[in-house]
Steps between C-alpha positions, in 0.01 A plus 500: 500500500639833391488813717389707205237362259352608176227755565645632825507870565852609575713818577849555367745542791826595308604620161376774259132413559530511881160556668291408186247224530360257246370155436719193424418376146760220469753306700818434313794256548783617722314717759362758257145621465308715251292778662267715293613856482832435671851502352375618162734566207452639148596266222540576134311220311534425128176438309424136405201487262490121502437500874282806501740706706521874428829677553575783731594562866327276747493507873578159657506376865839336580558248782587621848668291768273346760724631775422860401123473556281445802142367520254785568326489834162683474483533879822684547499643146872404466720212362523219741697184546329163450531175687342160491262337746295184516127527593318256723384299203861463372478759224816710442435873471688826477478761773623855557779499758405842645144438563476119496208535258449205253547609133342194327148423619 
């Protein structure tokens, strides 16, 4: 079980986008994640009429290291650390370490 999952709301802790928040769109290999609206770059793209791709400058989300983001805690309105806990029925869940609230319900 990963501490950050697809669809989680996160806040960037370090880097050029520090303080920005977004939603995880994809988990990549090697401890990297794609977050919508975070770590965006402009890329010059050549047109490819066979694939239906028009040319020009496009804005693209690039991967960010998972250590540079934190899970958004709506109670404290900040990034928070995440731990694991087993419920009474044996189910493994994530919880916020600052408030001991369960993330997955």
